[in-house]
C-alpha positions as a Markdown table, in Angstrom:
| # | Residue | x | y | z |
|---|---|---|---|---|
| 1 | Met | 0.0 | 0.0 | 0.0 |
| 2 | Phe | 2.7 | 2.5 | 1.0 |
| 3 | Asp | 4.7 | 1.9 | -2.3 |
| 4 | Lys | 1.5 | 2.8 | -4.1 |
| 5 | Leu | 1.0 | 5.9 | -2.0 |
| 6 | Glu | 4.6 | 7.1 | -2.7 |
| 7 | Asp | 4.0 | 6.7 | -6.4 |
| 8 | Leu | 0.7 | 8.7 | -6.1 |
| 9 | Leu | 2.5 | 11.4 | -4.1 |
| 10 | Leu | 5.1 | 11.7 | -6.9 |
| 11 | Arg | 2.4 | 11.9 | -9.5 |
| 12 | Phe | 0.6 | 14.6 | -7.5 |
| 13 | Ala | 3.8 | 16.7 | -7.4 |
| 14 | Glu | 4.2 | 16.2 | -11.2 |
| 15 | Ile | 0.6 | 17.4 | -11.8 |
| 16 | Leu | 1.2 | 20.5 | -9.6 |
| 17 | Gln | 4.3 | 21.3 | -11.6 |
| 18 | Glu | 2.5 | 20.8 | -14.9 |
| 19 | Leu | -0.4 | 23.0 | -13.8 |
| 20 | Gly | 2.1 | 25.8 | -13.0 |
| 21 | Asp | 3.6 | 25.6 | -16.5 |
| 22 | Pro | 2.2 | 28.5 | -18.7 |
| 23 | Gln | 2.2 | 26.1 | -21.7 |
| 24 | Thr | -0.5 | 24.0 | -19.9 |
| 25 | Ala | -2.9 | 26.9 | -19.7 |
| 26 | Ser | -2.8 | 27.2 | -23.5 |
| 27 | Glu | -4.1 | 23.6 | -23.9 |
| 28 | Pro | -7.6 | 23.5 | -22.5 |
| 29 | Gly | -8.1 | 19.8 | -22.9 |
| 30 | Arg | -4.9 | 18.9 | -21.1 |
| 31 | Leu | -5.6 | 21.5 | -18.4 |
| 32 | Gln | -9.0 | 20.1 | -17.7 |
| 33 | Lys | -7.6 | 16.5 | -17.5 |
| 34 | Leu | -4.9 | 17.6 | -15.1 |
| 35 | Met | -7.2 | 19.5 | -12.9 |
| 36 | Lys | -9.5 | 16.4 | -12.7 |
| 37 | Glu | -6.6 | 14.2 | -11.8 |
| 38 | Gln | -5.4 | 16.7 | -9.2 |
| 39 | Ser | -8.9 | 16.8 | -7.7 |
| 40 | Asp | -9.0 | 13.0 | -7.4 |
| 41 | Leu | -5.5 | 12.8 | -5.9 |
| 42 | Gln | -5.8 | 15.7 | -3.5 |
| 43 | Pro | -7.5 | 13.9 | -0.6 |
| 44 | Ile | -5.1 | 11.0 | -0.9 |
| 45 | Ala | -2.0 | 13.3 | -0.9 |
| 46 | Asp | -3.3 | 15.3 | 2.0 |
| 47 | Thr | -4.1 | 12.3 | 4.1 |
| 48 | Tyr | -0.8 | 10.5 | 3.3 |
| 49 | Gln | 1.2 | 13.7 | 4.1 |
| 50 | Glu | -0.6 | 13.9 | 7.5 |
| 51 | Tyr | 0.2 | 10.2 | 8.1 |
| 52 | Lys | 3.9 | 10.8 | 7.4 |
| 53 | Lys | 3.9 | 13.9 | 9.7 |
| 54 | Cys | 2.4 | 11.7 | 12.5 |
| 55 | Gln | 5.1 | 9.1 | 11.9 |
| 56 | Glu | 7.8 | 11.8 | 12.2 |
| 57 | Thr | 6.2 | 13.1 | 15.4 |
| 58 | Val | 6.3 | 9.6 | 16.9 |
| 59 | Ser | 10.0 | 9.2 | 15.9 |
| 60 | Asp | 11.1 | 12.6 | 17.0 |
| 61 | Ser | 9.2 | 12.4 | 20.3 |
| 62 | Leu | 10.8 | 9.1 | 21.2 |
| 63 | Ala | 14.3 | 10.3 | 20.3 |
| 64 | Met | 13.8 | 13.5 | 22.4 |
| 65 | Leu | 12.4 | 11.6 | 25.4 |
| 66 | Glu | 15.7 | 9.7 | 25.6 |
| 67 | Thr | 17.7 | 12.8 | 26.4 |
| 68 | Glu | 15.1 | 15.3 | 27.8 |
| 69 | Lys | 15.4 | 15.8 | 31.6 |
| 70 | Asp | 12.9 | 18.6 | 32.2 |
| 71 | Glu | 9.7 | 16.9 | 33.5 |
| 72 | Glu | 7.4 | 19.6 | 32.0 |
| 73 | Met | 8.9 | 19.2 | 28.6 |
| 74 | Arg | 8.7 | 15.4 | 28.9 |
| 75 | Ala | 5.0 | 15.6 | 29.7 |
| 76 | Leu | 4.4 | 17.6 | 26.6 |
| 77 | Leu | 6.4 | 15.2 | 24.5 |
| 78 | Lys | 4.5 | 12.2 | 25.9 |
| 79 | Glu | 1.2 | 14.0 | 25.1 |
| 80 | Glu | 2.4 | 14.6 | 21.5 |
| 81 | Leu | 3.5 | 11.0 | 21.2 |
| 82 | Ser | 0.2 | 9.7 | 22.5 |
| 83 | Asp | -1.8 | 11.9 | 20.1 |
| 84 | Ala | 0.3 | 10.9 | 17.1 |
| 85 | Arg | 0.1 | 7.2 | 17.9 |
| 86 | Ser | -3.6 | 7.2 | 18.3 |
| 87 | Arg | -4.1 | 9.1 | 15.0 |
| 88 | Leu | -1.9 | 6.8 | 12.9 |
| 89 | Pro | -4.4 | 3.8 | 12.8 |
| 90 | Glu | -7.3 | 6.3 | 11.9 |
| 91 | Leu | -5.2 | 7.7 | 9.0 |
| 92 | Glu | -4.2 | 4.3 | 7.8 |
| 93 | Lys | -7.9 | 3.3 | 7.6 |
| 94 | Glu | -8.7 | 6.5 | 5.8 |
| 95 | Leu | -6.0 | 5.8 | 3.3 |
| 96 | Lys | -7.2 | 2.2 | 2.7 |
| 97 | Ile | -10.7 | 3.6 | 2.0 |
| 98 | Leu | -9.3 | 6.3 | -0.3 |
| 99 | Leu | -7.4 | 3.7 | -2.3 |
| 100 | Leu | -10.5 | 1.5 | -2.8 |
| 101 | Pro | -11.4 | 1.2 | -6.5 |
| 102 | Lys | -13.6 | 4.2 | -7.4 |
| 103 | Asp | -17.0 | 3.7 | -9.0 |
| 104 | Pro | -16.6 | 5.4 | -12.4 |
| 105 | Asn | -20.1 | 6.7 | -12.2 |
| 106 | Asp | -19.7 | 8.4 | -8.8 |
| 107 | Asp | -19.3 | 11.9 | -10.2 |
| 108 | Lys | -22.3 | 11.6 | -12.7 |
| 109 | Asn | -25.6 | 13.3 | -12.5 |
| 110 | Val | -28.6 | 11.1 | -11.6 |
| 111 | Ile | -31.9 | 10.2 | -13.2 |
| 112 | Leu | -34.4 | 9.4 | -10.4 |
| 113 | Glu | -37.5 | 7.3 | -11.1 |
| 114 | Val | -40.2 | 6.9 | -8.4 |
| 115 | Arg | -43.2 | 4.6 | -9.0 |
| 116 | Ala | -46.2 | 4.0 | -6.8 |
| 117 | Gly | -46.3 | 0.3 | -5.7 |
| 118 | Ala | -48.9 | -1.6 | -3.6 |
| 119 | Gly | -51.5 | 0.5 | -1.9 |
| 120 | Gly | -53.5 | 2.4 | -4.5 |
| 121 | Asp | -54.0 | 6.1 | -3.8 |
| 122 | Glu | -52.0 | 5.9 | -0.6 |
| 123 | Ala | -49.0 | 4.5 | -2.5 |
| 124 | Ala | -49.3 | 7.3 | -5.0 |
| 125 | Leu | -49.3 | 9.9 | -2.2 |
| 126 | Phe | -46.2 | 8.2 | -0.6 |
| 127 | Ala | -44.4 | 8.2 | -4.0 |
| 128 | Ala | -45.0 | 11.9 | -4.3 |
| 129 | Glu | -43.6 | 12.5 | -0.8 |
| 130 | Val | -40.5 | 10.3 | -1.5 |
| 131 | Cys | -39.9 | 12.2 | -4.8 |
| 132 | Arg | -40.1 | 15.5 | -3.0 |
| 133 | Met | -37.8 | 14.2 | -0.3 |
| 134 | Tyr | -35.0 | 13.6 | -2.8 |
| 135 | Met | -35.7 | 16.9 | -4.5 |
| 136 | Lys | -35.3 | 18.7 | -1.1 |
| 137 | Tyr | -32.1 | 16.7 | -0.4 |
| 138 | Ala | -30.8 | 17.9 | -3.8 |
| 139 | Glu | -31.8 | 21.5 | -2.9 |
| 140 | Asn | -30.0 | 21.2 | 0.4 |
| 141 | Arg | -26.8 | 20.2 | -1.4 |
| 142 | Arg | -27.4 | 23.0 | -4.0 |
| 143 | Trp | -27.9 | 20.5 | -6.8 |
| 144 | Arg | -30.2 | 21.4 | -9.7 |
| 145 | Thr | -33.3 | 19.3 | -10.3 |
| 146 | Glu | -35.6 | 19.1 | -13.3 |
| 147 | Ile | -38.8 | 17.1 | -13.6 |
| 148 | Leu | -38.6 | 15.1 | -16.8 |
| 149 | Ser | -42.0 | 13.5 | -16.6 |
| 150 | Val | -44.7 | 13.0 | -14.0 |
| 151 | Asn | -48.0 | 11.0 | -14.1 |
| 152 | Glu | -50.2 | 12.3 | -11.3 |
| 153 | Ser | -53.0 | 10.6 | -9.5 |
| 154 | Gly | -56.3 | 12.4 | -8.9 |
| 155 | Ile | -55.6 | 13.3 | -5.3 |
| 156 | Gly | -52.1 | 14.8 | -5.6 |
| 157 | Gly | -50.0 | 11.7 | -5.6 |
| 158 | Phe | -47.6 | 10.4 | -8.3 |
| 159 | Lys | -48.2 | 7.2 | -10.1 |
| 160 | Glu | -44.7 | 7.7 | -11.5 |
| 161 | Ala | -42.2 | 10.5 | -11.8 |
| 162 | Thr | -38.8 | 10.9 | -13.4 |
| 163 | Val | -36.4 | 13.7 | -12.2 |
| 164 | Met | -33.0 | 14.7 | -13.4 |
| 165 | Ile | -30.6 | 15.7 | -10.6 |
| 166 | Asn | -27.5 | 17.6 | -11.7 |
| 167 | Gly | -24.7 | 18.0 | -9.2 |
| 168 | Lys | -21.1 | 16.9 | -8.5 |
| 169 | Gly | -21.1 | 13.5 | -6.8 |
| 170 | Ala | -24.9 | 13.1 | -7.0 |
| 171 | Tyr | -24.7 | 9.4 | -8.0 |
| 172 | Ser | -22.1 | 8.7 | -5.3 |
| 173 | Arg | -24.5 | 10.0 | -2.6 |
| 174 | Leu | -27.8 | 8.5 | -4.0 |
| 175 | Lys | -26.8 | 5.2 | -5.5 |
| 176 | Tyr | -27.8 | 3.2 | -2.4 |
| 177 | Glu | -31.4 | 4.5 | -2.6 |
| 178 | Ser | -32.7 | 2.1 | -5.2 |
| 179 | Gly | -35.2 | -0.4 | -4.0 |
| 180 | Val | -38.6 | -0.7 | -2.4 |
| 181 | His | -39.5 | 2.0 | 0.2 |
| 182 | Arg | -42.4 | 1.1 | 2.6 |
| 183 | Val | -44.7 | 3.4 | 4.5 |
| 184 | Gln | -46.8 | 2.5 | 7.5 |
| 185 | Arg | -49.5 | 5.1 | 8.5 |
| 186 | Val | -53.2 | 5.8 | 9.0 |
| 187 | Pro | -54.6 | 7.3 | 5.8 |
| 188 | Glu | -56.8 | 10.4 | 6.2 |
| 189 | Thr | -59.7 | 8.5 | 4.7 |
| 190 | Glu | -59.4 | 5.7 | 7.3 |
| 191 | Ser | -62.1 | 6.2 | 9.9 |
| 192 | Gly | -61.2 | 3.2 | 12.0 |
| 193 | Gly | -57.7 | 4.4 | 12.7 |
| 194 | Arg | -56.1 | 1.3 | 11.1 |
| 195 | Ile | -52.5 | 1.5 | 10.0 |
| 196 | His | -52.0 | 0.8 | 6.3 |
| 197 | Thr | -48.9 | -0.4 | 4.5 |
| 198 | Ser | -48.0 | 1.0 | 1.1 |
| 199 | Thr | -44.9 | 1.0 | -1.1 |
| 200 | Cys | -43.1 | 2.8 | -3.8 |
| 201 | Thr | -40.1 | 1.8 | -5.9 |
| 202 | Val | -37.1 | 4.0 | -6.4 |
| 203 | Ala | -34.5 | 3.7 | -9.2 |
| 204 | Ile | -31.3 | 5.7 | -9.2 |
| 205 | Met | -29.5 | 5.7 | -12.5 |
| 206 | Pro | -26.3 | 7.5 | -13.5 |
| 207 | Glu | -26.9 | 9.8 | -16.4 |
| 208 | Ala | -25.5 | 8.1 | -19.5 |
| 209 | Glu | -23.8 | 10.1 | -22.1 |
| 210 | Glu | -23.2 | 8.9 | -25.7 |
| 211 | Ile | -19.7 | 8.0 | -24.8 |
| 212 | Asp | -21.0 | 5.7 | -22.1 |
| 213 | Phe | -23.6 | 4.0 | -24.1 |
| 214 | His | -24.3 | 4.1 | -27.8 |
| 215 | Leu | -28.0 | 4.1 | -28.5 |
| 216 | Asp | -28.9 | 2.8 | -32.0 |
| 217 | Leu | -31.8 | 5.1 | -33.1 |
| 218 | Ser | -32.8 | 2.6 | -35.7 |
| 219 | Glu | -33.9 | 0.3 | -32.8 |
| 220 | Cys | -36.2 | 3.1 | -31.5 |
| 221 | Arg | -39.8 | 4.0 | -32.5 |
| 222 | Phe | -41.0 | 7.6 | -31.9 |
| 223 | Asp | -44.6 | 8.4 | -31.5 |
| 224 | Val | -46.0 | 11.8 | -30.9 |
| 225 | Phe | -49.3 | 12.7 | -29.2 |
| 226 | Arg | -51.0 | 15.7 | -27.7 |
| 227 | Ala | -50.0 | 16.6 | -24.2 |
| 228 | Ser | -52.5 | 16.5 | -21.4 |
| 229 | Gly | -52.7 | 18.1 | -18.0 |
| 230 | Asn | -50.8 | 21.3 | -16.9 |
| 231 | Gly | -48.8 | 22.7 | -19.8 |
| 232 | Gly | -50.2 | 26.0 | -20.9 |
| 233 | Gln | -51.5 | 26.9 | -24.3 |
| 234 | Cys | -50.0 | 24.0 | -26.1 |
| 235 | Val | -52.0 | 21.4 | -24.2 |
| 236 | Asn | -54.3 | 19.5 | -26.5 |
| 237 | Thr | -53.5 | 21.8 | -29.4 |
| 238 | Thr | -50.1 | 20.5 | -30.7 |
| 239 | Asp | -48.5 | 17.0 | -30.9 |
| 240 | Ser | -45.6 | 18.0 | -28.6 |
| 241 | Ala | -45.6 | 15.0 | -26.3 |
| 242 | Val | -43.2 | 12.1 | -27.3 |
| 243 | Arg | -43.4 | 8.4 | -26.6 |
| 244 | Leu | -40.2 | 6.5 | -27.3 |
| 245 | Thr | -40.1 | 2.7 | -27.5 |
| 246 | His | -36.9 | 0.7 | -27.5 |
| 247 | Ile | -37.9 | -2.2 | -29.7 |
| 248 | Pro | -35.3 | -4.8 | -28.5 |
| 249 | Thr | -36.1 | -4.4 | -24.8 |
| 250 | Gly | -39.6 | -3.1 | -24.9 |
| 251 | Ile | -38.7 | -0.1 | -22.7 |
| 252 | Val | -41.2 | 2.8 | -23.2 |
| 253 | Val | -40.4 | 6.4 | -22.2 |
| 254 | Ser | -42.9 | 9.2 | -22.4 |
| 255 | Cys | -42.2 | 13.0 | -22.0 |
| 256 | Gln | -44.7 | 15.8 | -22.3 |
| 257 | Asp | -43.5 | 18.5 | -19.9 |
| 258 | Glu | -41.9 | 20.7 | -22.6 |
| 259 | Lys | -43.9 | 22.6 | -25.2 |
| 260 | Ser | -41.3 | 21.7 | -27.8 |
| 261 | Gln | -41.5 | 18.2 | -29.4 |
| 262 | Leu | -37.7 | 18.3 | -29.9 |
| 263 | Lys | -37.0 | 19.0 | -26.2 |
| 264 | Asn | -39.4 | 16.2 | -25.1 |
| 265 | Lys | -37.6 | 13.9 | -27.5 |
| 266 | Asp | -34.2 | 14.9 | -26.1 |
| 267 | Lys | -35.4 | 14.2 | -22.6 |
| 268 | Ala | -36.9 | 10.9 | -23.5 |
| 269 | Leu | -33.6 | 9.8 | -25.2 |
| 270 | Lys | -31.7 | 10.9 | -22.1 |
| 271 | Val | -33.9 | 8.7 | -19.9 |
| 272 | Leu | -33.8 | 5.7 | -22.3 |
| 273 | Arg | -30.0 | 5.9 | -22.6 |
| 274 | Ser | -29.7 | 5.9 | -18.8 |
| 275 | Arg | -32.1 | 2.9 | -18.4 |
| 276 | Leu | -30.2 | 0.9 | -21.0 |
| 277 | Tyr | -26.8 | 1.9 | -19.4 |
| 278 | Glu | -28.1 | 0.7 | -16.0 |
| 279 | Met | -29.1 | -2.6 | -17.5 |
| 280 | Glu | -25.6 | -3.0 | -18.9 |
| 281 | Leu | -24.1 | -2.1 | -15.5 |
| 282 | Glu | -26.3 | -4.8 | -13.8 |
| 283 | Lys | -25.1 | -7.4 | -16.3 |
| 284 | Gln | -21.5 | -6.5 | -15.6 |
| 285 | His | -22.0 | -6.6 | -11.8 |
| 286 | Glu | -24.0 | -9.8 | -11.8 |
| 287 | Ala | -21.0 | -12.2 | -11.4 |
| 288 | Glu | -19.6 | -10.0 | -8.6 |
| 289 | Ala | -23.0 | -9.9 | -6.9 |
| 290 | Lys | -23.1 | -13.7 | -6.8 |
| 291 | Glu | -19.8 | -13.8 | -5.0 |
| 292 | Arg | -20.3 | -10.9 | -2.7 |
| 293 | Arg | -23.6 | -9.6 | -1.2 |
| 294 | Ser | -23.0 | -6.1 | -0.1 |
| 295 | Gln | -24.3 | -5.0 | 3.3 |
| 296 | Val | -26.2 | -2.2 | 1.6 |
| 297 | Gly | -28.0 | -4.6 | -0.8 |
| 298 | Thr | -27.9 | -5.3 | -4.4 |
| 299 | Gly | -29.8 | -2.2 | -5.6 |
| 300 | Asp | -32.5 | -4.5 | -6.8 |
| 301 | Arg | -35.8 | -2.6 | -7.1 |
| 302 | Ser | -37.7 | -5.6 | -5.6 |
| 303 | Glu | -35.7 | -5.4 | -2.4 |
| 304 | Lys | -37.3 | -3.7 | 0.5 |
| 305 | Ile | -34.7 | -1.3 | 1.8 |
| 306 | Arg | -36.5 | 1.2 | 4.2 |
| 307 | Thr | -39.6 | 1.7 | 6.2 |
| 308 | Tyr | -41.1 | 5.0 | 7.1 |
| 309 | Asn | -43.4 | 4.5 | 10.2 |
| 310 | Phe | -45.6 | 7.5 | 10.9 |
| 311 | Pro | -47.2 | 6.4 | 14.2 |
| 312 | Gln | -43.8 | 5.9 | 15.7 |
| 313 | Gly | -42.1 | 8.8 | 13.9 |
| 314 | Arg | -39.3 | 6.6 | 12.8 |
| 315 | Val | -37.3 | 5.6 | 9.7 |
| 316 | Thr | -35.6 | 2.2 | 9.6 |
| 317 | Asp | -33.1 | 1.2 | 6.9 |
| 318 | His | -33.2 | -2.6 | 6.9 |
| 319 | Arg | -29.9 | -3.2 | 5.2 |
| 320 | Ile | -27.8 | -1.7 | 8.0 |
| 321 | His | -30.3 | -2.0 | 10.8 |
| 322 | Leu | -30.3 | 1.8 | 11.3 |
| 323 | Thr | -33.3 | 3.4 | 13.0 |
| 324 | Leu | -33.8 | 7.2 | 13.3 |
| 325 | His | -36.7 | 8.7 | 15.3 |
| 326 | Arg | -37.0 | 11.9 | 13.2 |
| 327 | Leu | -39.2 | 11.0 | 10.3 |
| 328 | Asp | -40.3 | 14.6 | 9.6 |
| 329 | Asn | -36.6 | 15.7 | 9.1 |
| 330 | Val | -35.9 | 12.8 | 6.8 |
| 331 | Leu | -38.9 | 13.5 | 4.6 |
| 332 | Asn | -37.7 | 17.2 | 4.5 |
| 333 | Gly | -34.5 | 16.0 | 2.8 |
| 334 | Asp | -32.3 | 15.4 | 5.9 |
| 335 | Leu | -30.8 | 12.2 | 4.5 |
| 336 | Asp | -27.1 | 12.7 | 5.2 |
| 337 | Glu | -26.9 | 10.5 | 8.3 |
| 338 | Ile | -28.6 | 7.6 | 6.5 |
| 339 | Ile | -26.5 | 8.0 | 3.4 |
| 340 | Asp | -23.2 | 8.4 | 5.4 |
| 341 | Ser | -24.0 | 5.2 | 7.3 |
| 342 | Leu | -24.8 | 3.3 | 4.1 |
| 343 | Thr | -21.5 | 4.5 | 2.5 |
| 344 | Ala | -19.5 | 3.6 | 5.6 |
| 345 | Ala | -21.1 | 0.1 | 5.6 |
| 346 | Asp | -20.3 | -0.4 | 2.0 |
| 347 | Gln | -16.7 | 0.7 | 2.5 |
| 348 | Ala | -16.2 | -1.6 | 5.5 |
| 349 | Glu | -17.6 | -4.5 | 3.5 |
| 350 | Lys | -15.3 | -3.8 | 0.6 |
| 351 | Leu | -12.3 | -3.4 | 2.9 |
| 352 | Thr | -13.1 | -6.8 | 4.5 |
| 353 | Ser | -13.5 | -8.4 | 1.0 |
| 354 | Leu | -10.2 | -6.9 | -0.1 |
| 355 | Gln | -8.3 | -8.1 | 2.9 |
| 356 | Gly | -9.8 | -11.6 | 2.4 |
| 357 | Thr | -8.3 | -11.8 | -1.1 |
| 358 | Asn | -4.9 | -10.6 | 0.0 |
């Protein structure tokens, strides 16, 4: 590990030197590539340099304690030695995590799909709440959101909704959210006070660019139709809505939120490309998933991952057995504690798996 860290530190120094070269500034492509590499290596370089400083502190303190006679100074040296020794294992663990293979999709934008599951109108209301929860989380992180399509129920719920979330690291934060989300509560229409259980499914997909996945348009069928619902003057007057069918897989994507047929077509293509890219990723990870079942689940949409219990005001993530008694905060987009815990569990599992293969 430390040989690799020394090599990375040398590379980091080379990058800084290249970035300081005026010639680099005249080559935008090269400059952008170097800045991305610097950004990726910065946390590793900073942590490793701190690790080396702690090692020096341990070595220097031990050497000085052999000759130092003054008791007050000896006490200070012992305190420095103790602090540095306790910090070293923490830094070593951080370095191991930083050196874990990075998911190439982590920095990508996200396409979020939420669909009502079992539970009728109550499921649609819950789907709308979950969709808004992620949009509020995105807002808290200053990410940009755009509703690509929504199919509303008659009472304000969502039968299904698709949202684009644009922000650095969006996929790295949200990728553990795919699966079945369950709600337990008493519906407003329930006169007997009985608790009902409803579900919605969440799919988190990295936005796929043409470079990630080539979509053969000859395999797609485009249909246009008149938009319905809220949409201004163009509703029911122009064929602006688009239905896109991918013939080999049977996947259908509809977009009607824009007044322009071209814009709706672009949005539909973006969603379709990401869905197909996700299918390819699932195929690639299938063999790995058979060998290693992650603590945070497989990401399968059929897997129940979380329960939102209104009578008890709690949220429970079943994959890591985490329960929080602040349901309102979570539904208002306060998801960091859950996501941080899921990330830590995944990293710990990967570290264990890595050590097992060494």
